[in-house]
C-alpha positions in Angstrom: 68.5 52.7 196.1 66.3 55.6 196.8 67.1 57.1 200.4 64.5 58.8 202.6 65.8 62.8 203.1 66.0 62.6 206.7 68.5 59.8 206.7 70.3 61.7 203.4 70.4 65.0 205.1 72.9 63.6 208.0 75.0 62.5 205.6 75.1 66.2 204.1 75.4 68.0 207.1 78.5 65.8 208.6 80.2 66.3 205.1 79.5 70.2 205.6 79.6 70.8 209.3 83.8 71.3 209.4 84.1 72.8 206.0 81.5 75.4 206.3 81.2 76.9 210.0 79.4 80.3 208.4 77.8 81.6 205.0 80.1 82.3 202.4 80.4 84.6 199.4 80.6 83.2 195.8 84.0 84.3 194.3 84.5 85.7 190.8 86.4 83.0 188.3 90.1 84.5 188.1 92.5 84.1 184.9 95.5 82.4 185.1 97.8 85.1 185.6 95.6 86.5 188.2 95.8 83.7 190.1 99.4 83.6 190.4 99.3 86.1 192.8 96.7 84.7 195.1 97.1 82.5 198.8 96.1 79.2 198.6 93.1 79.4 200.2 91.8 82.0 197.7 92.9 79.6 195.1 91.0 77.0 197.2 88.1 78.7 197.3 88.3 79.3 193.7 88.8 76.0 192.3 87.0 73.9 194.4 83.4 72.5 193.9 81.2 74.0 195.9 77.0 74.0 195.4 76.5 77.4 196.8 79.0 78.8 193.7 76.6 76.8 191.5 79.7 74.6 190.1 77.8 71.3 191.5 74.6 69.9 190.0 72.9 67.3 191.6 71.0 65.4 188.6 69.5 61.7 188.0 70.5 60.9 184.0 68.4 58.1 184.6 65.1 60.3 185.0 66.4 63.6 183.6 66.1 66.0 186.4 68.5 68.1 187.8 69.2 71.4 189.5 71.8 74.1 191.3 71.6 75.8 194.6 71.2 78.8 192.7 68.7 78.1 189.8 66.6 76.5 193.5 66.9 79.5 195.1 65.5 81.9 192.7 62.3 79.4 192.4 62.0 79.6 195.6 61.9 82.9 195.8 59.7 83.6 193.0 57.4 81.4 194.2 57.1 83.0 197.8 57.7 79.6 199.5 58.9 80.5 202.1 56.0 82.7 202.8 57.3 86.2 204.4 54.7 88.0 206.1 57.4 91.0 206.9 58.8 92.1 203.6 61.6 93.1 205.8 62.9 89.2 205.9 62.3 88.5 202.9 65.6 86.6 201.5 66.5 87.4 197.5 68.5 84.9 196.1 72.4 85.7 196.6 71.3 85.5 200.6 68.8 82.6 200.2 71.4 80.3 198.4 73.8 80.8 200.7 71.6 78.6 203.2 70.5 76.3 201.3 73.3 73.8 201.4 74.3 73.4 205.2 73.3 73.4 208.5 70.6 75.4 208.2 66.9 74.9 208.9 64.1 77.4 208.6 61.7 78.1 211.3 58.2 78.7 210.1 56.8 80.3 213.1 59.5 83.1 213.3 60.3 83.2 209.6 63.7 83.4 210.4 66.8 80.6 209.6 68.3 79.1 212.5 71.2 77.0 212.8 70.2 73.3 212.5 71.6 70.9 214.9 71.9 66.8 214.4 71.8 66.7 217.8 68.5 66.9 219.4 66.8 67.8 215.5 63.0 66.3 215.9 61.6 64.1 213.1 59.9 66.9 210.8 62.9 69.0 211.6 65.0 69.1 208.1 68.3 70.9 207.1 66.7 73.5 204.4 68.4 71.3 201.9 66.6 68.2 203.0 63.3 70.1 203.4 63.2 72.3 199.6 65.5 70.0 197.4 65.3 66.3 198.4 61.4 66.1 200.7 59.9 67.2 197.7 61.4 64.2 195.3 61.4 62.0 197.6 57.8 62.4 197.5 57.1 62.4 194.2 58.7 59.1 194.1 56.4 57.9 197.0 53.5 59.1 195.2 54.1 57.1 191.9 54.7 54.1 193.6 51.8 54.4 195.2 49.5 54.8 192.4 51.8 52.0 190.6 50.8 49.5 193.1 47.3 51.3 193.7 46.7 50.0 190.3 48.3 46.4 190.5 51.4 46.6 189.8 54.4 46.0 190.9 56.8 49.3 191.8 60.6 49.1 190.3 61.5 52.2 192.6 62.3 50.5 195.8 64.5 47.5 196.2 61.8 45.1 197.4 59.3 46.1 194.8 56.2 46.7 196.5 56.0 50.6 198.3 53.0 51.0 200.4 53.0 54.4 202.7 54.0 53.9 206.5 50.7 55.0 208.8 51.0 55.2 212.4 54.6 53.5 212.3 53.4 50.6 210.6 52.8 49.3 206.9 49.8 48.2 206.6 50.9 45.7 203.2 50.2 41.9 203.4 52.7 39.7 202.0 50.8 37.0 202.2 47.6 38.1 201.2 49.7 39.8 198.0 51.0 36.4 197.0 47.8 34.6 197.0 45.9 37.4 194.8 49.3 37.9 192.6 47.8 35.2 190.0 44.4 36.6 190.0 45.1 39.7 189.1 47.8 39.4 186.1 45.8 39.8 183.9 44.0 42.9 185.2 47.4 44.7 185.8 48.7 43.8 182.2 46.5 46.3 180.9 45.9 49.0 183.8 47.4 52.4 183.6 48.3 55.5 186.0 46.1 58.3 185.5 46.2 61.7 186.8 43.0 60.7 189.7 45.2 57.4 190.9 45.7 57.7 194.6 48.8 58.5 195.2 49.2 61.2 192.3 47.6 63.9 194.1 50.9 63.9 196.2 53.5 64.3 193.3 50.7 67.0 191.9 51.3 69.0 195.7 54.9 67.9 195.7 55.2 69.8 192.3 54.4 73.2 193.0 57.6 73.7 195.5 61.0 74.0 194.4 60.6 73.9 191.1 63.6 75.2 188.4 61.4 75.0 185.2 62.0 78.1 183.0 58.3 78.8 183.1 58.4 79.4 187.1 62.6 80.9 187.8 61.9 83.2 184.4 58.4 84.0 183.3 58.5 81.9 180.4 55.1 81.8 179.1 55.4 78.3 177.2 52.6 76.5 178.3 53.9 73.4 177.0 56.5 73.4 179.8 54.1 74.6 183.0 54.5 72.5 185.5 51.0 70.2 186.2 48.9 72.0 189.4 45.6 70.6 188.9 44.5 67.0 188.0 43.7 67.8 184.4 46.9 69.5 184.1 48.8 66.1 185.0 46.6 64.0 182.8 47.1 66.9 179.6 51.1 66.4 180.8 50.5 62.2 180.6 48.9 62.2 177.4 51.1 64.4 175.4 54.1 62.3 176.6 51.9 58.8 176.2 53.0 58.2 180.3 50.9 55.5 181.9 53.6 53.3 183.8 55.9 54.1 186.4 59.7 54.5 184.8 57.2 56.7 182.3 55.8 59.0 184.6 58.5 59.6 186.8 60.6 60.3 183.3 58.0 62.6 182.4 57.0 64.8 185.5 61.1 65.2 187.1 61.9 66.4 183.4 59.3 69.4 183.7 59.5 69.7 187.5 63.7 70.1 187.3 64.8 69.5 183.9 68.4 68.8 183.6 69.2 70.3 180.3 68.0 73.6 181.7 70.3 73.1 184.9 73.4 72.0 182.9 73.1 74.8 180.7 72.9 77.7 183.3 75.6 75.7 185.6 78.2 76.1 181.6 76.8 79.6 181.3 77.4 80.8 185.1 80.4 79.0 185.8 82.7 78.7 182.4 85.3 81.3 180.7 83.3 82.5 177.3 85.1 80.9 174.1 87.3 84.4 174.0 88.5 84.0 177.1 88.5 80.4 176.7 91.3 80.4 174.3 93.1 83.4 175.6 93.6 82.6 178.9 92.6 79.1 180.2 93.1 76.6 177.4 96.0 78.9 175.7 97.9 75.4 174.4 95.0 73.2 173.8 93.3 75.7 171.6 95.9 76.2 169.4 97.2 75.4 166.8 100.3 73.4 165.9 103.5 75.8 164.5 104.4 74.7 161.0 106.9 72.2 160.5 108.0 72.9 157.3 106.5 74.1 154.2 107.5 78.2 152.2 108.2 81.4 154.3 105.8 82.5 152.1 102.4 81.4 153.8 104.0 82.8 157.1 101.9 85.4 157.2 98.9 83.7 156.2 99.5 81.5 158.6 100.1 83.4 161.5 97.1 85.9 160.7 95.1 82.5 161.4 96.7 81.6 164.7 95.9 84.9 165.8 92.0 84.2 164.5 91.8 81.2 166.6 93.4 82.6 169.7 91.1 85.4 169.9 87.7 83.1 168.8 87.6 86.2 166.1 84.3 86.6 164.1 83.5 88.7 160.3 83.8 88.4 156.9 87.2 88.9 156.5 88.1 86.2 158.9 89.7 82.8 158.1 87.2 79.5 158.9 88.7 77.1 161.4 86.7 74.6 163.3 88.1 71.4 164.9 85.7 68.0 164.8 87.0 66.4 168.4 84.8 63.2 168.5 82.2 61.2 166.4 78.9 60.0 167.5 75.9 57.6 165.8 72.5 58.9 165.3 69.2 57.9 163.5 67.7 59.5 160.4 64.7 60.0 163.0 66.4 62.1 165.1 67.8 64.5 161.9 65.7 67.5 161.0 66.9 68.2 156.7 64.7 68.2 154.1 67.5 67.8 151.7 68.6 64.5 153.0 67.8 61.2 151.1 64.9 59.6 150.7 65.1 56.1 152.3 63.7 53.3 150.3 60.2 52.8 150.2 59.3 50.5 153.8 62.5 51.4 155.6 62.4 52.6 159.3 64.4 55.8 160.3 64.9 54.7 163.3 67.1 52.3 162.2 69.0 54.8 159.5 72.0 55.7 160.8 74.0 58.3 160.7 77.5 59.8 161.4 77.9 63.2 163.0 80.8 64.8 164.0 81.0 67.0 166.7 82.8 70.1 166.3 83.9 74.0 167.8 84.0 76.4 165.3 87.3 78.3 166.6 87.0 81.5 164.8 85.1 82.8 161.4 81.6 81.2 160.4 81.3 77.5 159.3 78.9 77.2 156.0 76.8 74.8 155.1 77.5 73.6 151.1 78.9 76.8 150.4 82.7 76.3 151.1 84.6 73.4 150.0 86.9 72.8 153.5 90.5 71.6 153.8 90.3 68.7 155.9 93.7 68.1 157.9 94.0 65.0 159.9 96.3 64.7 163.8 99.1 63.2 161.7 99.4 66.3 159.3 102.6 67.9 158.7 104.0 70.6 156.4 106.9 69.0 155.7 105.2 65.9 154.2 102.8 68.0 152.0 101.8 67.2 148.8 99.3 68.0 146.1 96.2 66.7 146.7 97.4 65.6 150.0 94.6 67.0 152.0 91.2 66.2 151.0 88.5 68.8 150.6 84.5 68.8 150.9 81.2 70.6 151.7 79.9 69.8 154.5 76.2 70.2 156.4 75.9 72.2 159.6 73.7 71.1 162.0 72.2 72.5 165.4 72.3 70.3 168.3 68.7 70.3 170.6 69.5 67.5 172.7 69.1 64.7 171.1 68.0 65.9 167.9 69.8 67.5 165.0 68.4 70.1 162.9 70.0 71.5 159.8 71.0 75.3 159.9 72.5 77.1 157.7 75.8 78.6 159.6 77.5 78.3 162.7 79.5 81.3 164.0 82.8 81.0 166.1 82.4 80.0 169.8 79.4 77.9 169.0 79.3 73.5 169.0 77.7 72.5 166.0 77.2 69.0 164.5 78.7 68.1 161.0 77.7 65.4 158.3 79.1 64.5 155.4 83.0 63.8 157.2 82.4 59.3 158.0 84.4 58.9 154.3 88.1 60.6 156.2 88.4 57.8 158.4 89.7 60.3 160.5 89.2 60.3 164.7 89.6 64.1 164.5 89.9 67.1 161.7 90.5 70.5 161.7 88.3 72.6 159.4 89.6 75.1 157.6 88.3 77.8 154.7 92.1 78.1 153.2 95.5 75.6 153.1 98.0 77.6 154.7 96.7 76.2 158.1 97.2 73.3 161.2 95.5 70.5 163.0 94.7 71.7 166.6 97.2 71.1 169.6 94.3 69.6 171.7 94.2 67.2 174.5 96.2 64.2 175.2 94.6 62.4 178.0 97.3 59.3 177.7 93.9 56.7 177.8 94.9 53.8 176.7 93.6 50.3 176.0 93.1 47.8 178.4 90.4 45.0 177.1 91.2 43.5 174.2 89.0 40.9 172.6 89.2 38.6 169.0 86.1 39.8 166.8 84.7 37.6 163.7 81.5 37.2 162.1 79.4 33.8 162.3 79.3 34.1 158.9 82.2 34.3 156.6 79.9 36.3 154.2 79.5 39.0 156.8 83.3 40.0 157.2 83.0 43.1 154.7 80.2 44.1 156.6 82.0 43.9 159.9 84.9 45.3 158.7 82.6 48.7 157.9 81.3 48.3 161.3 84.2 48.7 162.8 85.8 50.9 161.1 82.8 53.1 162.1 82.6 52.3 165.8 86.8 53.4 166.2 85.6 57.0 164.4 82.5 57.3 166.7 84.9 56.0 169.6 88.1 57.6 170.3 89.1 55.5 173.3 88.6 52.2 170.7 91.6 51.1 169.0 90.6 48.1 165.9 93.6 46.5 164.8 94.0 43.9 162.6 96.8 41.1 162.7 98.9 39.1 160.2 97.0 36.3 161.0 93.8 37.8 159.7 92.4 38.4 163.5 90.4 41.7 164.0 91.6 43.1 167.7 88.8 45.2 169.3 90.7 47.1 172.2 88.3 49.3 174.8 89.2 51.0 178.4 87.2 48.4 180.5 84.7 45.7 180.8 81.4 47.3 180.8 83.3 50.0 177.6 84.2 46.7 175.8 80.4 45.3 176.4 78.7 48.8 175.2 81.3 49.0 171.5 79.8 45.2 170.8 76.3 46.3 171.6 76.6 49.0 169.7 78.9 47.3 166.9 75.9 44.6 166.2 73.3 47.1 166.4 74.7 50.5 165.1 77.5 50.3 163.5 76.5 47.3 160.8 75.2 47.9 157.8 72.3 45.1 159.4 72.3 42.7 162.1 75.0 40.3 162.3 75.7 37.6 164.6 79.6 37.7 166.0 81.9 35.5 168.2 83.9 37.1 170.8 86.9 35.7 171.8 87.8 35.4 175.5 89.2 39.4 177.2 92.4 39.7 177.2 93.7 42.4 179.8 97.7 43.8 179.4 99.5 44.6 182.5 102.1 46.4 182.8 104.9 47.9 186.1 107.2 50.7 185.7 109.7 52.2 188.6 109.1 56.0 186.9 107.3 58.8 188.4 106.4 62.2 187.4 109.2 64.6 187.4 107.1 67.2 188.5 104.6 65.9 190.2 103.5 69.1 192.6 103.4 71.4 189.7 99.7 71.0 188.0 100.3 73.4 185.3 103.5 71.0 183.8 101.4 68.1 184.3 98.4 69.9 182.2 100.2 71.1 179.8 102.6 68.0 179.4 
């Protein structure tokens, strides 16, 4: 449920008042070797989450908006939202972000930042975080809700289903009068649509002018398709282009333009996370490394060491071997894939209903190419000791660039990048290490230790759909590494998931996505495994030992 920024700021300030009594500087991320000589306070400052550093993203996945404190500071500086008349009082982003999350308020008359105290604060005295980060969002939600009610529709943004602005301390909404007119206005409401001129939308347009983190604002991006609306005409163009005319669609269309989630997450990753080379050489030295050879001829040792060294340093070049690791699989429909060479669908079929299994891969070294080379596919259980002739499959692949929910085919992907790979579903492996030479080993990777807890027996209502169900279960187990599918001697097909919600989602995907066509299933009552033990971690205080176990 939505909360008023005045209430929200009290919650946030209570959490931060004890932890931060003065602005903090942003420390640089250090490698594992460098942190061994630091004090406990310095380590805590580096690894703790702190919005001022930029490693916390405030988001709503439902409506697609997100922002960080550094991007908000750049936005306020670019748009001159603080309106400083004296150039000497202008705060640049590195300084401004120190005050955007804490007990600080901005005095518009004196054009200075003061300490904000909860006791004695007036109704209009907000912290800077509440005023510049939360209040515009609240105004947008209220404006769209008001526009929804004004056209005779029920607002779904608030718990009471109805939102009317409070005027002079009283709500003018009359529930009895509304109930008496509901039946007569149902037909009118069914065809009612919200426009830029609808009452309430003026509040939305006004709020969009403060605190936008759109690239059009903070990076001088001249792409008009991402421009934040500032007039009624521009707002109407946005609604018409996105086809938004109802409450939920308008909120998503406006807020994704105002504070785009994808840009906020990408900026945080680029600013806070290590480079691919640093990640493999300093931070994840064990996970981003190949397994050691446990057999085979010694003649290939030098070649394997060369591949190991290339993976460790994320090397790129013409003479560098190519290694990539597919960590998971995902399902998408044909309408989200841009590839002219895909086989044509049967005449009259819907592209949105045709599914494709894509592998999500990270290129560890070299350059991964589309249909130029037959790559060796190493499964997670591959060892040199059981290496027989033709034991490692070879096949060509297609590489795709990930663009949100879309996949765009590309000819090559260099080391350090993440891409999607098609034509791997026939391997029936949950993760695959790809290499252009035979002298390779699977990636170590992470072992999260997650074990499925909830199990059900899945069977089709019609016996003729048994083969379709088995193929669907195979695709589901590939796409979700947390799902386990087993067959018993009694002919039962057991589907095991991490929990109740995970189970519901897996069954829904099985019925609508992974089966060739929608079939009816008979699901047994869930069975939950419960175990106890008296053992404990031997080195529970040693974080590095637990992490590398």
